[in-house]
C-alpha positions as CSV (number, residue, x, y, z in Angstrom):
1,M,0.0,0.0,0.0
2,T,1.2,3.4,-0.8
3,R,0.5,6.3,1.4
4,R,-0.6,9.6,-0.2
5,K,1.1,12.6,1.2
6,R,-1.2,15.3,2.3
7,R,-0.3,18.7,1.2
8,R,0.2,21.1,4.0
9,R,-1.7,24.3,3.6
10,N,0.3,27.4,3.7
11,P,-1.5,29.9,6.0
12,G,-0.1,32.8,4.1
13,R,-1.4,31.6,0.8
14,R,-5.0,32.0,-0.2
15,E,-6.6,29.3,-2.1
16,R,-8.6,30.1,-5.1
17,T,-12.2,29.1,-5.1
18,V,-13.8,28.4,-8.4
19,K,-17.5,29.5,-8.5
20,K,-19.9,27.1,-10.2
21,P,-21.6,28.7,-13.2
22,A,-25.1,29.7,-12.5
23,H,-28.0,28.0,-14.3
24,P,-28.3,29.7,-17.7
25,R,-32.0,30.3,-17.3
26,A,-31.6,31.9,-13.9
27,A,-28.8,34.1,-15.3
28,Q,-30.9,35.1,-18.2
29,R,-33.8,36.0,-15.9
30,R,-31.5,38.1,-13.8
31,R,-30.0,39.9,-16.8
32,G,-33.4,40.5,-18.5
33,R,-35.5,41.5,-15.5
34,R,-35.3,45.3,-15.8
35,P,-35.6,45.3,-19.6
36,T,-38.6,43.0,-19.4
37,L,-40.4,45.3,-17.0
38,R,-39.7,48.3,-19.3
39,Q,-40.9,46.3,-22.2
40,A,-44.0,45.2,-20.4
41,A,-44.8,48.8,-19.4
42,W,-44.3,49.9,-22.9
43,R,-46.6,47.2,-24.3
44,I,-49.3,48.1,-21.8
45,W,-49.0,51.7,-22.9
46,Q,-49.2,50.8,-26.5
47,A,-52.2,48.4,-25.9
48,H,-54.2,51.1,-24.0
49,W,-53.1,54.1,-26.0
50,P,-56.0,53.8,-28.6
51,A,-58.5,53.7,-25.8
52,M,-56.9,56.5,-24.0
53,R,-56.7,58.7,-27.1
54,F,-60.4,57.9,-27.9
55,A,-61.5,58.7,-24.4
56,V,-59.6,62.0,-24.2
57,L,-60.8,63.2,-27.6
58,F,-64.4,62.0,-27.0
59,G,-64.5,63.7,-23.6
60,L,-63.2,67.0,-25.0
61,G,-65.7,66.8,-27.8
62,V,-68.6,66.2,-25.5
63,G,-67.4,69.0,-23.2
64,A,-67.2,71.4,-26.2
65,V,-70.8,70.5,-27.3
66,Y,-72.1,71.0,-23.8
67,W,-70.3,74.3,-23.5
68,L,-71.6,75.6,-26.8
69,L,-75.2,74.6,-26.1
70,R,-75.0,76.4,-22.8
71,R,-74.1,79.7,-24.4
72,E,-77.1,82.1,-24.5
73,T,-76.5,83.1,-28.1
74,I,-76.4,79.5,-29.3
75,A,-79.4,78.7,-27.3
76,R,-81.4,81.5,-28.7
77,T,-80.3,81.2,-32.4
78,V,-79.9,77.4,-32.7
79,V,-81.4,75.4,-29.8
80,V,-84.8,77.1,-29.7
81,P,-85.5,77.0,-33.4
82,F,-84.3,73.4,-33.5
83,T,-86.7,72.4,-30.8
84,E,-89.6,74.3,-32.3
85,S,-88.9,72.5,-35.6
86,I,-89.3,69.1,-33.9
87,A,-92.6,70.2,-32.4
88,T,-93.8,71.4,-35.8
89,C,-92.8,68.3,-37.7
90,S,-94.1,66.0,-35.0
91,G,-97.4,67.8,-34.9
92,A,-97.7,67.6,-38.7
93,L,-97.0,63.9,-38.7
94,I,-99.5,63.3,-35.9
95,S,-102.1,65.2,-37.8
96,M,-101.4,63.0,-40.9
97,L,-102.0,60.0,-38.7
98,G,-105.6,61.2,-38.0
99,T,-105.2,62.9,-34.7
100,P,-105.7,66.7,-34.9
101,V,-103.3,68.6,-32.7
102,Q,-102.2,72.2,-32.1
103,V,-98.6,73.3,-32.0
104,S,-97.4,76.3,-30.2
105,H,-93.7,76.9,-30.1
106,R,-92.5,73.6,-28.5
107,V,-95.9,72.4,-27.1
108,I,-98.1,69.9,-28.9
109,S,-101.7,69.6,-27.7
110,G,-104.5,67.3,-28.8
111,A,-106.7,64.4,-27.9
112,G,-106.8,65.5,-24.3
113,F,-103.0,65.4,-23.8
114,T,-100.3,68.0,-24.0
115,I,-96.6,67.3,-24.5
116,S,-93.8,69.9,-24.2
117,I,-90.4,69.2,-25.9
118,E,-87.7,70.4,-23.7
119,N,-83.9,70.4,-24.2
120,N,-83.5,66.8,-23.0
121,C,-86.0,65.7,-25.7
122,N,-84.8,67.7,-28.7
123,A,-81.9,65.3,-29.4
124,I,-79.5,68.2,-30.1
125,F,-77.1,67.1,-27.4
126,E,-77.3,63.5,-28.5
127,I,-76.5,64.5,-32.0
128,G,-73.4,66.3,-30.7
129,F,-72.6,63.2,-28.7
130,F,-72.6,61.1,-31.8
131,L,-70.4,63.6,-33.8
132,A,-67.9,63.8,-30.9
133,A,-67.6,60.0,-31.1
134,V,-67.0,60.3,-34.8
135,V,-64.3,62.9,-34.5
136,A,-62.6,60.9,-31.7
137,Y,-62.3,57.7,-33.7
138,P,-59.6,57.5,-36.5
139,A,-61.1,57.6,-39.9
140,A,-60.6,59.3,-43.3
141,W,-62.1,62.7,-43.9
142,R,-64.7,61.1,-46.4
143,G,-65.9,58.9,-43.6
144,R,-66.3,61.7,-41.2
145,L,-68.1,63.8,-43.9
146,W,-70.5,60.9,-44.4
147,A,-71.2,60.8,-40.7
148,F,-71.8,64.6,-40.5
149,L,-74.1,64.5,-43.5
150,V,-76.1,61.4,-42.7
151,G,-76.0,61.1,-38.9
152,P,-77.8,64.2,-37.8
153,P,-80.7,63.9,-40.2
154,L,-81.2,60.2,-39.4
155,L,-81.1,60.9,-35.6
156,Y,-83.5,63.8,-36.1
157,A,-85.9,61.5,-37.8
158,I,-85.6,58.8,-35.1
159,N,-86.2,61.5,-32.5
160,L,-89.4,62.5,-34.3
161,L,-90.6,58.9,-34.0
162,R,-89.7,59.0,-30.3
163,V,-91.8,62.2,-29.8
164,I,-94.7,60.8,-31.7
165,G,-94.6,57.5,-29.8
166,L,-94.5,59.3,-26.5
167,F,-97.5,61.5,-27.5
168,Y,-99.6,58.4,-28.2
169,V,-98.4,56.7,-25.0
170,G,-99.6,59.8,-23.1
171,V,-103.0,59.7,-25.0
172,W,-103.6,56.0,-24.5
173,Y,-101.7,55.1,-21.4
174,P,-101.1,58.3,-19.4
175,D,-100.1,56.4,-16.3
176,L,-97.2,54.9,-18.1
177,F,-96.0,58.1,-19.7
178,N,-93.2,58.9,-17.2
179,E,-91.8,55.4,-17.1
180,V,-91.7,55.1,-20.9
181,H,-90.4,58.6,-21.3
182,L,-87.5,58.3,-18.8
183,H,-86.5,54.7,-19.3
184,V,-87.8,53.1,-22.5
185,A,-87.6,56.0,-25.0
186,Q,-84.3,57.4,-23.8
187,S,-82.7,54.0,-23.7
188,F,-84.0,53.3,-27.2
189,F,-82.6,56.5,-28.6
190,I,-79.1,56.0,-27.0
191,L,-79.1,52.5,-28.4
192,C,-79.8,53.9,-31.9
193,I,-76.9,56.3,-31.5
194,A,-74.5,53.5,-30.5
195,L,-75.6,51.2,-33.3
196,L,-75.2,54.0,-35.9
197,W,-71.7,54.8,-34.6
198,L,-70.7,51.1,-34.7
199,V,-72.0,50.8,-38.3
200,W,-70.0,53.8,-39.2
201,V,-66.9,52.5,-37.6
202,R,-67.1,49.1,-39.4
203,R,-67.5,50.9,-42.7
204,F,-65.3,53.9,-42.5
205,G,-62.9,53.3,-39.6
206,T,-59.3,53.2,-40.6
207,R,-58.2,50.8,-37.9
208,P,-60.7,47.9,-37.5
209,L,-58.6,46.3,-34.7
210,E,-58.7,49.5,-32.7
211,L,-62.4,49.1,-32.0
212,A,-61.7,45.8,-30.1
213,R,-59.0,47.6,-28.1
214,I,-61.3,50.4,-27.2
215,L,-64.3,48.3,-26.3
216,G,-62.2,45.6,-24.6
């Protein structure tokens, strides 16, 4: 048998320790942690930027419409004639349906019932609401022109149907008038605005995928 000699350690000499290499995946995670967080933040910003842009522009548009309609000059020269035209057209259509009515400014009277068209029922703010959504969504100028030319007259006609329907509800079912006026008719008109805007987006929107990002 041969004895192996043990090496004596020199106290003045430091031994070199070799570090084991770290696992490659762990090292990669440590190296890429900060860039990954920055990339994730940037991706979140990019994913939500279309919705943020739409929300900001839409809010500014609605605020501008509300501010304009609150001006006394606009109310006197635009809102009042617009409201009276709705009363006149609705009264004419009701008379054509066989119910004689009288129209005075914004009031329609006939068949033992009287309805007054106020600012919340003239649809002028809702039309501005629709146009603000059109301006906020990215589209070509031709698409926006189509919305400005077709949207307001179509919503005006739908509002006439709403006023006529409310008049006959008041004549036939006066106890249900407030419920139908506040809940059914208003919800129906808002739904029509939303559907019209969605149809416009699908036809004229320049970024089809952006709608899913905004709504989702």
